C-alpha positions, 0 to 999 in steps of 0.5 A: 504465513502471508505478510507485507512490510507496509506504512500504516496512514494516519486516521485523518488520511484514512478518513480522506480515502474512505470519503473518496471511496465512498464516491466510486462508481464501481469496485470493491473497495479496501475496508478504511482499516486495511488502507496501507502503503505497501513497501514490500509484499512478501507473499507466504513465508515461513515464521523463522523467515519472518523472524530474521526479517525483523531482526533485519527491519530493526536495524534500518535507520531512516529520518522521518519524512512527509508524503504528499498524494499526487492524484488518483490512477489505475493499474491495468490499462483498458480493464482496470485491476485496482484504483489507488491514491498516487503517492508523490515520488519522495527520495526518502521513501524510495531510500526507505523501500531500498533498505526494506528491500536489502532487509529482505535479501539479508534474511533470504527472503525472494519476493517478486521483483516489480518497479516501485510505485508507491500508492495506496489501493482504494479498489479492486476490480478483480481480474479487470473492470468490464468495458461499462465499469471501466468507462464510469471508472475513467469518467471518475477519475477525470472528475476527481483524480486531482482531489486533494488529499491530506499529506502525512508525516511518517515516523515509522512502518511495520511488518504485518500478517495478511490473514484471509477470510471469506469477506476479505482480508484482515491485516494485523500488525506483528511488528512496528519499526520507528524511524529515527 
């Protein structure tokens, strides 16, 4: 089962991000209902491993906190692959990410190690945007990169399944974990 751990976003935030997506000059926008902040991508996992992870995630104790966006950005250098809304560095978010990583370790789930850069993916460009598309994207970032986006309170996170379909991935909530 393909899965990930993420913070889902309030409707007001996804609506604001969708408005931003509607102005994009190129790319394949992420469906509004799929917008989220990934804490850990798990890849394909056995159900028994996800069950063990579920019990570990239930034990995480973190106080609710607030997040804000700090602008737009792109991963991929001269050939951007992903356009994202950057999430400001918040110690409570870094702590939650660290605790989720510990839960993964205790559950015996090994994931690809990557530096945690909190963001919400807005659009994808496959293997990388072609030069003309990349130039349009740079202009878009120059014009809209510092657009104010609403902040939001984080009161929990979830374990999600990613089901691949010809029309794109659909995310199904497997379990929700309240911060307390």
